[in-house]
C-alpha positions as CSV (number, residue, x, y, z in Angstrom):
1,M,-29.9,9.7,-10.6
2,F,-27.9,7.6,-8.1
3,K,-29.4,7.4,-4.7
4,D,-26.9,7.9,-1.9
5,N,-26.1,4.2,-1.3
6,E,-25.7,3.7,-5.2
7,R,-23.4,6.8,-5.3
8,A,-21.0,5.4,-2.7
9,T,-21.0,2.0,-4.3
10,F,-20.1,3.6,-7.7
11,A,-17.4,5.8,-6.1
12,V,-15.8,2.7,-4.4
13,N,-16.0,0.4,-7.3
14,A,-13.8,2.4,-9.7
15,R,-13.4,-0.7,-11.9
16,I,-16.7,-0.1,-13.5
17,M,-15.6,3.4,-14.6
18,K,-13.8,4.4,-17.8
19,F,-10.5,6.2,-17.3
20,N,-11.8,9.7,-18.0
21,T,-14.3,9.2,-15.3
22,K,-11.8,7.8,-12.8
23,T,-9.7,11.0,-13.0
24,I,-12.8,12.9,-11.5
25,H,-14.3,10.2,-9.3
26,G,-11.8,7.2,-8.9
27,G,-11.2,6.1,-5.4
28,Q,-13.1,9.1,-4.1
29,E,-15.7,9.2,-1.4
30,N,-17.6,11.8,0.5
31,I,-14.8,12.4,3.1
32,D,-16.6,15.6,4.4
33,P,-20.1,14.5,5.5
34,A,-20.4,17.7,7.6
35,Y,-20.8,20.1,4.6
36,G,-20.8,17.9,1.5
37,S,-17.7,19.4,-0.1
38,V,-17.3,18.5,-3.8
39,M,-13.5,18.5,-3.5
40,P,-11.7,16.7,-0.7
41,P,-10.9,19.4,2.0
42,I,-7.3,20.4,2.9
43,Y,-6.9,18.9,6.4
44,Q,-4.2,21.0,7.5
45,T,-3.7,19.3,11.0
46,T,-0.9,17.4,12.6
47,T,-3.2,15.4,15.1
48,Y,-6.6,14.3,15.7
49,S,-8.9,14.1,18.8
50,Q,-9.6,10.8,20.4
51,S,-12.4,10.0,22.7
52,T,-10.6,7.4,24.6
53,P,-6.9,6.0,24.0
54,G,-7.1,4.4,20.6
55,G,-10.5,5.8,20.1
56,H,-10.3,7.8,16.8
57,K,-11.9,8.0,13.5
58,G,-9.1,6.4,11.5
59,F,-6.5,9.0,11.8
60,E,-4.2,9.8,14.8
61,Y,-1.1,11.7,13.4
62,S,-0.6,13.1,10.1
63,R,2.7,11.4,9.4
64,S,0.9,8.1,9.6
65,G,-2.3,9.3,7.8
66,N,-4.0,12.4,6.7
67,P,-7.4,12.5,5.0
68,T,-6.4,14.7,2.2
69,R,-3.4,12.5,1.5
70,S,-5.6,9.5,1.8
71,A,-7.9,10.8,-0.9
72,L,-4.9,11.3,-3.2
73,E,-3.7,7.7,-2.4
74,K,-7.0,6.2,-3.3
75,S,-7.1,8.3,-6.6
76,L,-3.6,7.2,-7.5
77,A,-4.5,3.5,-6.9
78,S,-7.7,3.9,-9.1
79,L,-5.8,5.4,-12.0
80,E,-3.3,2.5,-12.0
81,N,-5.8,-0.2,-11.4
82,G,-4.2,-0.9,-8.1
83,K,-5.4,-1.6,-4.6
84,F,-2.9,0.5,-2.6
85,G,-1.6,4.0,-3.2
86,L,1.1,5.8,-1.2
87,G,2.0,9.5,-1.3
88,F,5.4,10.9,-0.7
89,G,7.2,14.3,-0.6
90,S,8.7,13.8,-4.2
91,G,9.2,11.1,-6.8
92,L,12.8,10.5,-5.3
93,A,11.3,9.9,-1.8
94,A,9.0,7.2,-3.4
95,I,12.0,5.6,-5.1
96,D,13.9,5.8,-1.9
97,A,11.1,3.9,-0.1
98,V,11.2,1.2,-2.7
99,M,15.0,0.8,-2.2
100,K,14.4,0.4,1.5
101,L,12.8,-2.9,0.9
102,F,16.2,-4.4,0.3
103,K,19.3,-5.1,2.4
104,P,23.2,-5.1,1.9
105,G,24.2,-7.8,-0.6
106,D,21.0,-7.6,-2.6
107,E,21.2,-6.8,-6.3
108,I,19.1,-4.6,-8.6
109,I,18.9,-4.4,-12.3
110,S,18.0,-1.1,-13.8
111,T,17.8,0.3,-17.3
112,N,20.9,2.2,-18.3
113,D,18.9,5.2,-19.7
114,L,17.1,6.7,-16.7
115,Y,16.4,9.9,-14.9
116,G,19.7,11.4,-13.4
117,G,18.2,11.8,-10.0
118,S,17.4,8.1,-9.9
119,Y,20.9,7.2,-10.9
120,R,22.3,9.6,-8.2
121,L,20.1,8.0,-5.6
122,F,21.2,4.5,-6.7
123,T,24.9,5.0,-6.9
124,S,25.6,7.7,-4.3
125,I,23.3,6.6,-1.5
126,F,22.2,2.9,-1.7
127,E,25.4,1.5,-3.3
128,N,27.2,2.9,-0.2
129,M,24.8,0.9,1.9
130,G,25.8,-2.3,0.2
131,I,23.2,-2.7,-2.5
132,K,24.6,-3.5,-6.0
133,F,23.2,-2.0,-9.2
134,H,23.5,-3.2,-12.7
135,F,22.7,-0.6,-15.4
136,I,21.9,-2.3,-18.6
137,G,20.1,-1.7,-21.9
138,M,16.5,-3.2,-21.7
139,N,15.4,-2.6,-25.3
140,E,15.7,-6.5,-25.8
141,A,14.0,-8.0,-22.7
142,G,16.0,-11.2,-23.1
143,N,19.3,-9.2,-22.4
144,I,18.2,-8.9,-18.8
145,E,18.5,-12.7,-17.8
146,K,22.3,-12.9,-18.1
147,Y,22.6,-10.4,-15.2
148,I,20.3,-12.2,-12.8
149,N,21.8,-14.3,-10.1
150,E,20.8,-15.5,-6.6
151,N,21.2,-11.9,-5.1
152,T,19.0,-10.2,-7.6
153,K,15.7,-8.9,-6.1
154,L,14.4,-6.2,-8.3
155,L,14.2,-5.0,-12.0
156,W,13.9,-1.2,-12.3
157,V,12.3,0.1,-15.5
158,E,11.6,3.4,-17.0
159,T,9.5,3.4,-20.3
160,P,9.7,5.7,-22.2
161,T,13.1,6.3,-20.8
162,N,14.5,9.7,-19.8
163,P,15.7,11.3,-22.0
164,M,16.2,9.0,-24.9
165,M,12.5,7.8,-25.2
166,N,13.6,4.1,-25.4
167,I,10.7,1.6,-25.1
168,I,10.9,-1.4,-22.8
169,D,8.4,-4.3,-23.2
170,I,6.8,-4.3,-19.7
171,E,4.9,-7.6,-20.3
172,A,8.1,-9.4,-21.4
173,V,10.1,-8.1,-18.5
174,S,7.4,-8.9,-16.0
175,K,7.5,-12.7,-17.3
176,I,11.2,-12.7,-16.6
177,A,10.7,-11.2,-13.1
178,K,8.0,-13.8,-12.3
179,A,10.1,-16.8,-13.7
180,H,12.9,-15.7,-11.2
181,N,10.8,-14.6,-8.4
182,L,11.8,-10.9,-8.6
183,L,9.9,-7.7,-8.1
184,L,9.3,-5.5,-11.1
185,A,9.0,-1.7,-10.5
186,V,8.2,0.7,-13.4
187,D,8.6,4.4,-13.4
188,N,5.4,5.5,-15.3
189,T,6.1,9.4,-15.0
190,F,6.5,10.0,-18.7
191,A,3.5,8.0,-19.9
192,T,1.1,8.4,-17.0
193,P,-1.7,5.9,-16.5
194,Y,-3.6,7.7,-19.2
195,L,-1.3,6.1,-21.7
196,Q,0.0,3.1,-19.9
197,Q,-0.9,1.0,-16.8
198,P,2.1,-1.2,-15.9
199,L,0.2,-3.1,-13.2
200,D,-2.1,-4.6,-15.9
201,L,1.1,-5.7,-17.8
202,G,2.5,-7.6,-14.8
203,A,4.4,-5.0,-12.8
204,D,4.4,-5.1,-9.0
205,I,5.0,-1.4,-8.3
206,V,4.3,1.6,-10.2
207,M,6.2,4.9,-9.4
208,H,5.2,8.5,-10.4
209,S,6.9,11.7,-10.0
210,A,3.5,13.4,-9.5
211,T,5.3,16.7,-9.8
212,K,5.1,16.1,-13.5
213,Y,2.0,15.2,-15.5
214,L,-0.2,14.2,-12.6
215,G,0.1,17.6,-10.9
216,G,0.3,19.2,-14.4
217,H,0.8,22.8,-13.4
218,S,4.5,23.1,-12.1
219,D,3.3,24.1,-8.7
220,V,3.9,21.1,-6.5
221,V,6.5,18.5,-5.7
222,L,5.2,15.0,-4.9
223,G,5.8,11.4,-5.5
224,G,3.5,8.3,-5.5
225,L,3.6,4.4,-5.5
226,V,0.8,2.0,-6.5
227,V,0.7,-1.8,-5.7
228,K,-1.8,-4.5,-5.8
229,D,-0.3,-6.9,-3.3
230,E,-1.4,-6.4,0.2
231,K,1.8,-7.8,1.9
232,L,4.0,-5.6,-0.3
233,A,1.8,-2.7,0.4
234,E,2.1,-3.2,4.1
235,K,5.9,-3.1,3.9
236,L,5.8,0.1,2.1
237,Y,3.2,1.7,4.4
238,F,5.6,0.8,7.2
239,I,8.6,2.5,5.3
240,Q,6.4,5.6,4.6
241,K,5.5,5.8,8.2
242,A,8.8,4.9,9.7
243,S,10.9,7.1,7.4
244,G,8.4,10.0,7.3
245,A,9.0,11.3,3.6
246,I,5.2,12.0,3.3
247,C,3.5,14.7,1.3
248,G,1.6,17.3,3.0
249,P,-2.3,17.9,2.7
250,Q,-1.9,21.2,0.6
251,D,0.4,19.3,-1.9
252,S,-1.9,16.4,-2.0
253,F,-4.9,18.7,-2.7
254,L,-2.9,20.3,-5.6
255,V,-2.2,16.9,-7.3
256,L,-5.8,15.8,-6.7
257,R,-6.8,18.9,-8.6
258,G,-4.4,18.3,-11.4
259,I,-5.5,14.6,-11.9
260,K,-9.1,15.8,-12.5
261,T,-7.9,17.1,-15.8
262,L,-5.2,14.5,-16.5
263,H,-7.2,13.0,-19.4
264,L,-7.8,16.5,-21.2
265,R,-4.3,17.6,-20.9
266,M,-2.6,14.3,-22.1
267,Q,-4.8,14.3,-25.1
268,R,-3.5,17.8,-26.1
269,H,0.2,16.8,-25.0
270,C,0.0,13.9,-27.4
271,E,-1.5,15.9,-30.3
272,N,1.1,18.7,-30.0
273,G,4.0,16.2,-29.4
274,D,3.0,14.6,-32.7
275,A,3.1,17.8,-34.6
276,V,6.3,19.1,-33.0
277,A,8.1,15.9,-33.5
278,K,7.3,15.7,-37.1
279,F,8.4,19.3,-37.6
280,L,11.6,18.6,-36.0
281,R,12.3,15.6,-38.0
282,S,11.8,17.6,-41.3
283,H,14.0,20.5,-40.3
284,P,17.6,20.7,-42.0
285,K,19.3,21.9,-38.8
286,V,18.1,19.0,-36.6
287,G,20.0,15.7,-36.3
288,N,18.3,12.9,-34.5
289,V,14.8,13.1,-33.2
290,Y,13.7,10.7,-30.4
291,W,9.9,10.1,-30.2
292,P,8.1,6.6,-29.9
293,G,5.4,7.6,-32.3
294,F,7.9,7.2,-35.4
295,E,7.5,4.0,-37.1
296,D,11.2,3.5,-37.2
297,H,11.8,4.3,-33.5
298,P,13.2,1.3,-31.7
299,N,10.4,-0.9,-30.3
300,H,7.7,1.4,-31.9
301,D,5.5,-1.7,-32.3
302,I,5.8,-2.3,-28.5
303,A,4.9,1.3,-27.7
304,K,1.8,0.9,-30.0
305,R,0.8,-2.2,-28.2
306,Q,1.4,-1.2,-24.6
307,M,0.6,2.6,-24.8
308,K,-2.5,4.5,-25.9
309,G,-0.5,7.3,-27.5
310,F,3.0,8.4,-27.7
311,G,3.1,11.4,-25.3
312,G,4.4,14.9,-25.3
313,M,8.1,14.2,-24.6
314,I,10.6,14.5,-27.4
315,S,14.5,14.7,-27.5
316,F,16.5,15.7,-30.3
317,S,20.1,16.7,-31.3
318,T,21.3,19.5,-33.4
319,K,22.7,18.8,-36.9
320,E,26.1,20.5,-35.8
321,N,26.0,18.1,-32.7
322,T,27.9,20.6,-30.4
323,L,27.2,22.1,-27.1
324,E,27.4,25.5,-28.5
325,S,24.7,24.8,-30.9
326,A,22.3,23.4,-28.4
327,T,23.0,26.4,-26.0
328,K,22.4,28.9,-28.7
329,L,19.1,27.2,-29.6
330,V,17.6,27.0,-26.3
331,E,18.6,30.6,-25.4
332,K,16.5,31.8,-28.3
333,L,13.3,30.0,-27.5
334,K,10.4,32.3,-26.5
335,I,7.4,30.2,-25.9
336,F,9.3,27.1,-24.6
337,T,10.9,27.9,-21.2
338,L,14.5,26.8,-20.5
339,A,13.9,24.9,-17.2
340,E,14.1,21.7,-15.2
341,S,11.3,19.4,-15.0
342,L,8.4,18.5,-17.4
343,G,4.7,17.6,-17.6
344,G,3.2,20.9,-16.9
345,V,0.7,22.9,-19.1
346,E,3.5,25.1,-20.4
347,S,6.1,23.8,-22.7
348,L,9.7,23.4,-21.4
349,A,13.0,22.9,-22.9
350,G,16.0,21.3,-21.1
351,H,19.5,20.4,-21.7
352,P,20.0,17.0,-20.1
353,A,23.9,16.9,-20.1
354,T,24.0,20.0,-17.9
355,M,20.6,19.9,-16.2
356,T,18.6,16.8,-15.5
357,H,21.4,14.2,-16.2
358,A,24.5,16.2,-15.0
359,S,25.0,13.8,-12.1
360,I,25.7,10.8,-14.6
361,P,29.4,10.8,-15.7
362,K,29.8,12.0,-19.4
363,E,31.2,8.7,-20.6
364,E,28.1,7.0,-19.1
365,R,25.8,9.6,-20.6
366,A,27.4,9.2,-24.1
367,K,26.9,5.4,-24.0
368,T,23.1,6.0,-24.0
369,G,23.1,8.8,-26.5
370,V,22.9,11.7,-24.1
371,V,25.3,13.9,-26.0
372,D,26.1,17.4,-25.5
373,S,23.9,18.6,-28.2
374,L,20.9,16.7,-26.9
375,I,17.8,18.8,-26.1
376,R,14.7,17.5,-24.2
377,L,11.2,19.0,-24.9
378,S,8.3,18.8,-22.7
379,V,5.5,19.9,-25.2
380,G,2.7,21.6,-23.5
381,I,-0.9,22.4,-24.4
382,E,-0.5,25.8,-26.2
383,D,-1.5,26.2,-29.8
384,E,0.7,23.8,-31.9
385,E,1.3,26.3,-34.5
386,D,2.9,28.9,-31.9
387,L,5.1,26.0,-30.6
388,I,6.3,25.2,-34.1
389,N,7.0,28.7,-35.0
390,D,9.0,29.3,-31.8
391,L,11.3,26.3,-32.8
392,K,11.4,27.5,-36.3
393,Q,12.7,30.9,-35.1
394,A,15.2,29.4,-32.7
395,L,16.7,27.0,-35.2
396,G,17.2,29.9,-37.7
């Protein structure tokens, strides 16, 4: 048994914990000494009593800080082996904060296969503010350097990418970033820190749409950032406070709750993803199947090296390769739900061309493989036999 002082040390020093323990205890302290609440309480308050001007207990106003949000931010930092976590109202609000580190004339290099909302934010908001974006394939890390110039400030990476599941070598990209004094940000939403920890591979910023796997129950919208560098953290904390796109205490609580089963859920997502991907590849009415676990998947060896598993996200096209065939298939699904988003306990099916990636022009989508027949699956934690039978009946 821990004595009180030993328990506090164990809670703060998350580096001595294995990942599964971190999901429960990482970064967490007893923030409710009054009653000893096991879960961080929901501090549903906007402001905090002061004994004298400036005489407070660490919190003044809930835009700048809230105890429930602080508990979540410490948990996020712990999971990613970072030092500083920041919570936002959505994943896009977190990305928005990163973009506000830059000024007109700066240039950012991004993977060309990325979430449509990220693309829309970059091109429709920040390009109008004078920031230039280059969208390129990053399967070969060496391809990046020819786009770097004196104005380049950031490399933006998704891996696995959305929706084509392309794998980007984070360690190789980080070496390029450091050689040119650039920041490297990694959207780790698909992999989660259970499978991949980009800061350990050389990234400067990790972004999560915690709406997805971290929350895990399709009941909260929230975003997060994690960094190691204190000066970078100070800049981001200032943007968080000044712009105000913070997450509320109830949402923070829901994600904290979700994180506590992240390791259990991700194990099942990976197991079911493996079974579903192999079934799809064997079906005569399925065309291409995109899943990093296949040995012939581009950069499979990199995925094997930088990830602990291959996840539950799969994309595939129909053999007919038409919008009609894809539409007919998703309309027949009974256990998979046709819906936006991903990462919940329930299995979801999406049609990127008309849903998540509709904001990307068709010709640009086609260049990366997002054809009209492409279907993206978020494989949940149901029984794998039921999931396969559902796909089997839908395929006909």
